[in-house]
Backbone as XML, in Angstrom:
<?xml version="1.0"?>
<chain id="A" units="angstrom">
  <residue number="1" name="MET">
    <atom name="N" x="72.777" y="142.704" z="194.635"/>
    <atom name="CA" x="71.622" y="142.725" z="193.773"/>
    <atom name="C" x="71.081" y="141.295" z="193.672"/>
  </residue>
  <residue number="2" name="LYS">
    <atom name="N" x="69.781" y="141.180" z="193.588"/>
    <atom name="CA" x="69.118" y="139.875" z="193.506"/>
    <atom name="C" x="68.548" y="139.655" z="192.107"/>
  </residue>
  <residue number="3" name="CYS">
    <atom name="N" x="68.430" y="138.404" z="191.715"/>
    <atom name="CA" x="67.897" y="138.039" z="190.405"/>
    <atom name="C" x="66.435" y="138.471" z="190.283"/>
  </residue>
  <residue number="4" name="PHE">
    <atom name="N" x="66.118" y="139.187" z="189.234"/>
    <atom name="CA" x="64.763" y="139.670" z="189.002"/>
    <atom name="C" x="63.781" y="138.516" z="188.826"/>
  </residue>
  <residue number="5" name="GLU">
    <atom name="N" x="64.140" y="137.531" z="188.011"/>
    <atom name="CA" x="63.241" y="136.403" z="187.735"/>
    <atom name="C" x="63.008" y="135.565" z="188.994"/>
  </residue>
  <residue number="6" name="CYS">
    <atom name="N" x="64.044" y="135.315" z="189.769"/>
    <atom name="CA" x="63.890" y="134.558" z="191.016"/>
    <atom name="C" x="62.989" y="135.312" z="191.989"/>
  </residue>
  <residue number="7" name="ALA">
    <atom name="N" x="63.204" y="136.618" z="192.094"/>
    <atom name="CA" x="62.401" y="137.428" z="193.022"/>
    <atom name="C" x="60.926" y="137.378" z="192.660"/>
  </residue>
  <residue number="8" name="LYS">
    <atom name="N" x="60.611" y="137.339" z="191.351"/>
    <atom name="CA" x="59.211" y="137.231" z="190.933"/>
    <atom name="C" x="58.589" y="135.929" z="191.433"/>
  </residue>
  <residue number="9" name="ASN">
    <atom name="N" x="59.413" y="134.895" z="191.587"/>
    <atom name="CA" x="58.935" y="133.583" z="192.023"/>
    <atom name="C" x="59.158" y="133.332" z="193.516"/>
  </residue>
  <residue number="10" name="GLY">
    <atom name="N" x="59.490" y="134.382" z="194.267"/>
    <atom name="CA" x="59.658" y="134.261" z="195.704"/>
    <atom name="C" x="60.971" y="133.638" z="196.148"/>
  </residue>
  <residue number="11" name="LYS">
    <atom name="N" x="61.949" y="133.552" z="195.243"/>
    <atom name="CA" x="63.265" y="133.001" z="195.600"/>
    <atom name="C" x="64.245" y="134.144" z="195.817"/>
  </residue>
  <residue number="12" name="ASP">
    <atom name="N" x="65.356" y="133.831" z="196.464"/>
    <atom name="CA" x="66.374" y="134.820" z="196.788"/>
    <atom name="C" x="67.715" y="134.346" z="196.221"/>
  </residue>
  <residue number="13" name="SER">
    <atom name="N" x="68.038" y="134.774" z="194.995"/>
    <atom name="CA" x="69.292" y="134.379" z="194.342"/>
    <atom name="C" x="70.103" y="135.610" z="193.976"/>
  </residue>
  <residue number="14" name="ASP">
    <atom name="N" x="71.402" y="135.521" z="194.179"/>
    <atom name="CA" x="72.278" y="136.633" z="193.827"/>
    <atom name="C" x="72.405" y="136.768" z="192.314"/>
  </residue>
  <residue number="15" name="THR">
    <atom name="N" x="72.561" y="138.007" z="191.874"/>
    <atom name="CA" x="72.775" y="138.317" z="190.464"/>
    <atom name="C" x="74.220" y="138.016" z="190.096"/>
  </residue>
  <residue number="16" name="VAL">
    <atom name="N" x="74.413" y="137.437" z="188.908"/>
    <atom name="CA" x="75.764" y="137.223" z="188.389"/>
    <atom name="C" x="76.014" y="138.041" z="187.126"/>
  </residue>
  <residue number="17" name="ALA">
    <atom name="N" x="74.947" y="138.620" z="186.553"/>
    <atom name="CA" x="75.075" y="139.419" z="185.337"/>
    <atom name="C" x="73.874" y="140.356" z="185.216"/>
  </residue>
  <residue number="18" name="VAL">
    <atom name="N" x="73.986" y="141.289" z="184.280"/>
    <atom name="CA" x="72.912" y="142.235" z="184.003"/>
    <atom name="C" x="72.574" y="142.130" z="182.515"/>
  </residue>
  <residue number="19" name="CYS">
    <atom name="N" x="71.292" y="142.044" z="182.207"/>
    <atom name="CA" x="70.835" y="141.964" z="180.818"/>
    <atom name="C" x="71.240" y="143.234" z="180.064"/>
  </residue>
  <residue number="20" name="ILE">
    <atom name="N" x="71.860" y="143.061" z="178.911"/>
    <atom name="CA" x="72.327" y="144.207" z="178.131"/>
    <atom name="C" x="71.176" y="144.997" z="177.520"/>
  </residue>
  <residue number="21" name="ILE">
    <atom name="N" x="69.984" y="144.394" z="177.433"/>
    <atom name="CA" x="68.847" y="145.088" z="176.827"/>
    <atom name="C" x="68.019" y="145.832" z="177.874"/>
  </residue>
  <residue number="22" name="CYS">
    <atom name="N" x="67.537" y="145.116" z="178.898"/>
    <atom name="CA" x="66.603" y="145.741" z="179.849"/>
    <atom name="C" x="67.251" y="146.148" z="181.172"/>
  </residue>
  <residue number="23" name="GLY">
    <atom name="N" x="68.446" y="145.645" z="181.462"/>
    <atom name="CA" x="69.139" y="146.024" z="182.687"/>
    <atom name="C" x="68.753" y="145.224" z="183.917"/>
  </residue>
  <residue number="24" name="ARG">
    <atom name="N" x="67.942" y="144.173" z="183.753"/>
    <atom name="CA" x="67.576" y="143.336" z="184.902"/>
    <atom name="C" x="68.784" y="142.531" z="185.362"/>
  </residue>
  <residue number="25" name="GLY">
    <atom name="N" x="68.913" y="142.379" z="186.675"/>
    <atom name="CA" x="69.916" y="141.482" z="187.219"/>
    <atom name="C" x="69.417" y="140.051" z="187.099"/>
  </residue>
  <residue number="26" name="VAL">
    <atom name="N" x="70.301" y="139.134" z="186.705"/>
    <atom name="CA" x="69.916" y="137.731" z="186.534"/>
    <atom name="C" x="70.943" y="136.809" z="187.179"/>
  </residue>
  <residue number="27" name="CYS">
    <atom name="N" x="70.449" y="135.668" z="187.684"/>
    <atom name="CA" x="71.323" y="134.640" z="188.240"/>
    <atom name="C" x="71.786" y="133.716" z="187.115"/>
  </residue>
  <residue number="28" name="LYS">
    <atom name="N" x="72.652" y="132.763" z="187.434"/>
    <atom name="CA" x="73.179" y="131.862" z="186.403"/>
    <atom name="C" x="72.099" y="130.988" z="185.778"/>
  </residue>
  <residue number="29" name="ASP">
    <atom name="N" x="70.978" y="130.784" z="186.464"/>
    <atom name="CA" x="69.902" y="129.961" z="185.922"/>
    <atom name="C" x="68.959" y="130.730" z="185.002"/>
  </residue>
  <residue number="30" name="HIS">
    <atom name="N" x="69.020" y="132.054" z="185.035"/>
    <atom name="CA" x="68.083" y="132.859" z="184.256"/>
    <atom name="C" x="68.772" y="133.759" z="183.236"/>
  </residue>
  <residue number="31" name="LEU">
    <atom name="N" x="69.942" y="133.382" z="182.766"/>
    <atom name="CA" x="70.616" y="134.186" z="181.759"/>
    <atom name="C" x="70.914" y="133.354" z="180.522"/>
  </residue>
  <residue number="32" name="VAL">
    <atom name="N" x="71.074" y="134.056" z="179.427"/>
    <atom name="CA" x="71.522" y="133.461" z="178.180"/>
    <atom name="C" x="72.722" y="134.278" z="177.742"/>
  </residue>
  <residue number="33" name="ARG">
    <atom name="N" x="73.840" y="133.616" z="177.468"/>
    <atom name="CA" x="75.050" y="134.317" z="177.017"/>
    <atom name="C" x="75.411" y="133.755" z="175.656"/>
  </residue>
  <residue number="34" name="GLU">
    <atom name="N" x="75.239" y="134.565" z="174.636"/>
    <atom name="CA" x="75.554" y="134.114" z="173.286"/>
    <atom name="C" x="75.849" y="135.318" z="172.401"/>
  </residue>
  <residue number="35" name="GLU">
    <atom name="N" x="76.402" y="135.039" z="171.236"/>
    <atom name="CA" x="76.636" y="136.096" z="170.272"/>
    <atom name="C" x="75.291" y="136.482" z="169.681"/>
  </residue>
  <residue number="36" name="THR">
    <atom name="N" x="74.966" y="137.744" z="169.762"/>
    <atom name="CA" x="73.680" y="138.218" z="169.262"/>
    <atom name="C" x="73.855" y="138.770" z="167.854"/>
  </residue>
  <residue number="37" name="PRO">
    <atom name="N" x="72.770" y="138.908" z="167.113"/>
    <atom name="CA" x="72.880" y="139.516" z="165.780"/>
    <atom name="C" x="73.438" y="140.928" z="165.880"/>
  </residue>
  <residue number="38" name="VAL">
    <atom name="N" x="73.991" y="141.411" z="164.801"/>
    <atom name="CA" x="74.530" y="142.763" z="164.770"/>
    <atom name="C" x="73.397" y="143.749" z="164.996"/>
  </residue>
  <residue number="39" name="TRP">
    <atom name="N" x="73.606" y="144.661" z="165.915"/>
    <atom name="CA" x="72.594" y="145.678" z="166.224"/>
    <atom name="C" x="72.844" y="146.899" z="165.371"/>
  </residue>
  <residue number="40" name="GLU">
    <atom name="N" x="71.776" y="147.496" z="164.895"/>
    <atom name="CA" x="71.885" y="148.749" z="164.147"/>
    <atom name="C" x="71.933" y="149.901" z="165.139"/>
  </residue>
  <residue number="41" name="GLY">
    <atom name="N" x="72.598" y="150.966" z="164.780"/>
    <atom name="CA" x="72.631" y="152.145" z="165.634"/>
    <atom name="C" x="73.821" y="152.158" z="166.561"/>
  </residue>
  <residue number="42" name="GLU">
    <atom name="N" x="73.759" y="153.009" z="167.527"/>
    <atom name="CA" x="74.855" y="153.232" z="168.462"/>
    <atom name="C" x="74.581" y="152.578" z="169.798"/>
  </residue>
  <residue number="43" name="TYR">
    <atom name="N" x="75.636" y="152.198" z="170.486"/>
    <atom name="CA" x="75.520" y="151.750" z="171.860"/>
    <atom name="C" x="75.465" y="152.980" z="172.754"/>
  </residue>
  <residue number="44" name="SER">
    <atom name="N" x="74.839" y="152.850" z="173.909"/>
    <atom name="CA" x="74.687" y="154.000" z="174.794"/>
    <atom name="C" x="75.944" y="154.298" z="175.596"/>
  </residue>
  <residue number="45" name="ILE">
    <atom name="N" x="76.972" y="153.458" z="175.463"/>
    <atom name="CA" x="78.231" y="153.701" z="176.156"/>
    <atom name="C" x="79.359" y="153.762" z="175.130"/>
  </residue>
  <residue number="46" name="LYS">
    <atom name="N" x="80.397" y="154.451" z="175.489"/>
    <atom name="CA" x="81.572" y="154.503" z="174.632"/>
    <atom name="C" x="82.635" y="153.606" z="175.248"/>
  </residue>
  <residue number="47" name="LEU">
    <atom name="N" x="83.187" y="152.710" z="174.470"/>
    <atom name="CA" x="84.168" y="151.759" z="174.968"/>
    <atom name="C" x="85.570" y="152.175" z="174.555"/>
  </residue>
  <residue number="48" name="LYS">
    <atom name="N" x="86.520" y="151.782" z="175.347"/>
    <atom name="CA" x="87.921" y="152.001" z="175.015"/>
    <atom name="C" x="88.540" y="150.635" z="174.722"/>
  </residue>
  <residue number="49" name="CYS">
    <atom name="N" x="89.272" y="150.530" z="173.635"/>
    <atom name="CA" x="89.908" y="149.263" z="173.279"/>
    <atom name="C" x="91.225" y="149.089" z="174.026"/>
  </residue>
  <residue number="50" name="GLY">
    <atom name="N" x="91.733" y="150.133" z="174.593"/>
    <atom name="CA" x="92.996" y="150.046" z="175.322"/>
    <atom name="C" x="93.919" y="151.166" z="174.905"/>
  </residue>
  <residue number="51" name="MET">
    <atom name="N" x="94.747" y="151.568" z="175.799"/>
    <atom name="CA" x="95.728" y="152.618" z="175.541"/>
    <atom name="C" x="95.051" y="153.895" z="175.025"/>
  </residue>
  <residue number="52" name="GLY">
    <atom name="N" x="93.790" y="154.135" z="175.455"/>
    <atom name="CA" x="93.094" y="155.355" z="175.078"/>
    <atom name="C" x="92.512" y="155.359" z="173.676"/>
  </residue>
  <residue number="53" name="ILE">
    <atom name="N" x="92.584" y="154.225" z="172.967"/>
    <atom name="CA" x="92.050" y="154.142" z="171.606"/>
    <atom name="C" x="90.587" y="153.713" z="171.679"/>
  </residue>
  <residue number="54" name="SER">
    <atom name="N" x="89.710" y="154.473" z="171.029"/>
    <atom name="CA" x="88.281" y="154.144" z="171.035"/>
    <atom name="C" x="88.001" y="152.935" z="170.149"/>
  </residue>
  <residue number="55" name="CYS">
    <atom name="N" x="86.988" y="152.155" z="170.547"/>
    <atom name="CA" x="86.558" y="151.010" z="169.750"/>
    <atom name="C" x="85.657" y="151.477" z="168.621"/>
  </residue>
  <residue number="56" name="ASP">
    <atom name="N" x="85.762" y="150.852" z="167.486"/>
    <atom name="CA" x="84.806" y="151.063" z="166.405"/>
    <atom name="C" x="83.637" y="150.133" z="166.623"/>
  </residue>
  <residue number="57" name="TYR">
    <atom name="N" x="82.496" y="150.448" z="166.034"/>
    <atom name="CA" x="81.297" y="149.621" z="166.147"/>
    <atom name="C" x="81.595" y="148.181" z="165.729"/>
  </residue>
  <residue number="58" name="LYS">
    <atom name="N" x="82.397" y="148.005" z="164.675"/>
    <atom name="CA" x="82.709" y="146.658" z="164.200"/>
    <atom name="C" x="83.480" y="145.843" z="165.241"/>
  </residue>
  <residue number="59" name="ASP">
    <atom name="N" x="84.155" y="146.507" z="166.153"/>
    <atom name="CA" x="84.929" y="145.809" z="167.185"/>
    <atom name="C" x="84.047" y="145.093" z="168.195"/>
  </residue>
  <residue number="60" name="ILE">
    <atom name="N" x="82.804" y="145.549" z="168.383"/>
    <atom name="CA" x="81.946" y="144.967" z="169.412"/>
    <atom name="C" x="80.795" y="144.163" z="168.843"/>
  </residue>
  <residue number="61" name="GLN">
    <atom name="N" x="80.727" y="143.999" z="167.530"/>
    <atom name="CA" x="79.619" y="143.284" z="166.916"/>
    <atom name="C" x="79.552" y="141.820" z="167.337"/>
  </residue>
  <residue number="62" name="HIS">
    <atom name="N" x="80.678" y="141.180" z="167.548"/>
    <atom name="CA" x="80.680" y="139.737" z="167.764"/>
    <atom name="C" x="80.989" y="139.322" z="169.198"/>
  </residue>
  <residue number="63" name="TRP">
    <atom name="N" x="80.901" y="140.233" z="170.124"/>
    <atom name="CA" x="81.060" y="139.870" z="171.526"/>
    <atom name="C" x="79.863" y="139.064" z="171.971"/>
  </residue>
  <residue number="64" name="LYS">
    <atom name="N" x="80.102" y="138.108" z="172.848"/>
    <atom name="CA" x="78.974" y="137.420" z="173.463"/>
    <atom name="C" x="78.355" y="138.371" z="174.473"/>
  </residue>
  <residue number="65" name="LYS">
    <atom name="N" x="77.031" y="138.402" z="174.486"/>
    <atom name="CA" x="76.321" y="139.325" z="175.356"/>
    <atom name="C" x="75.388" y="138.556" z="176.280"/>
  </residue>
  <residue number="66" name="VAL">
    <atom name="N" x="75.133" y="139.093" z="177.460"/>
    <atom name="CA" x="74.231" y="138.464" z="178.424"/>
    <atom name="C" x="72.849" y="139.084" z="178.275"/>
  </residue>
  <residue number="67" name="LEU">
    <atom name="N" x="71.854" y="138.210" z="178.163"/>
    <atom name="CA" x="70.461" y="138.645" z="178.093"/>
    <atom name="C" x="69.666" y="137.862" z="179.125"/>
  </residue>
  <residue number="68" name="CYS">
    <atom name="N" x="68.605" y="138.503" z="179.647"/>
    <atom name="CA" x="67.678" y="137.757" z="180.481"/>
    <atom name="C" x="66.820" y="136.893" z="179.542"/>
  </residue>
  <residue number="69" name="MET">
    <atom name="N" x="66.162" y="135.904" z="180.081"/>
    <atom name="CA" x="65.382" y="135.000" z="179.239"/>
    <atom name="C" x="64.247" y="135.702" z="178.486"/>
  </residue>
  <residue number="70" name="PRO">
    <atom name="N" x="63.486" y="136.624" z="179.118"/>
    <atom name="CA" x="62.436" y="137.311" z="178.360"/>
    <atom name="C" x="62.979" y="138.125" z="177.178"/>
  </residue>
  <residue number="71" name="CYS">
    <atom name="N" x="64.087" y="138.826" z="177.363"/>
    <atom name="CA" x="64.676" y="139.601" z="176.264"/>
    <atom name="C" x="65.223" y="138.677" z="175.183"/>
  </residue>
  <residue number="72" name="HIS">
    <atom name="N" x="65.815" y="137.563" z="175.586"/>
    <atom name="CA" x="66.329" y="136.606" z="174.610"/>
    <atom name="C" x="65.198" y="136.045" z="173.758"/>
  </residue>
  <residue number="73" name="GLU">
    <atom name="N" x="64.083" y="135.710" z="174.385"/>
    <atom name="CA" x="62.926" y="135.200" z="173.646"/>
    <atom name="C" x="62.399" y="136.260" z="172.675"/>
  </residue>
  <residue number="74" name="ALA">
    <atom name="N" x="62.306" y="137.490" z="173.129"/>
    <atom name="CA" x="61.826" y="138.575" z="172.269"/>
    <atom name="C" x="62.771" y="138.785" z="171.086"/>
  </residue>
  <residue number="75" name="MET">
    <atom name="N" x="64.080" y="138.719" z="171.335"/>
    <atom name="CA" x="65.051" y="138.901" z="170.264"/>
    <atom name="C" x="64.962" y="137.753" z="169.257"/>
  </residue>
  <residue number="76" name="LYS">
    <atom name="N" x="64.815" y="136.520" z="169.751"/>
    <atom name="CA" x="64.735" y="135.369" z="168.840"/>
    <atom name="C" x="63.538" y="135.483" z="167.894"/>
  </residue>
  <residue number="77" name="GLU">
    <atom name="N" x="62.451" y="136.060" z="168.362"/>
    <atom name="CA" x="61.275" y="136.227" z="167.530"/>
    <atom name="C" x="61.522" y="137.178" z="166.370"/>
  </residue>
  <residue number="78" name="ASN">
    <atom name="N" x="62.535" y="138.019" z="166.500"/>
    <atom name="CA" x="62.794" y="139.047" z="165.489"/>
    <atom name="C" x="64.019" y="138.792" z="164.628"/>
  </residue>
  <residue number="79" name="TYR">
    <atom name="N" x="64.646" y="137.615" z="164.763"/>
    <atom name="CA" x="65.759" y="137.286" z="163.853"/>
    <atom name="C" x="65.716" y="135.869" z="163.435"/>
  </residue>
</chain>
């Protein structure tokens, strides 16, 4: 997979992560990895904490998440 932002600018860079909000592939130069504010609602995936035990919502609130720069900018405007 190639970086979405690089491809828009005519560059060819491999993806190192996927934005948790929009799903775009991003290279190391076009990602932001930080703890995001607590999200309301449910995640679209169900996580396992290990040994078959499901994670509670509170277990994933403080994970650092990868966002593309446009999504990060949009999120910053709202918190």
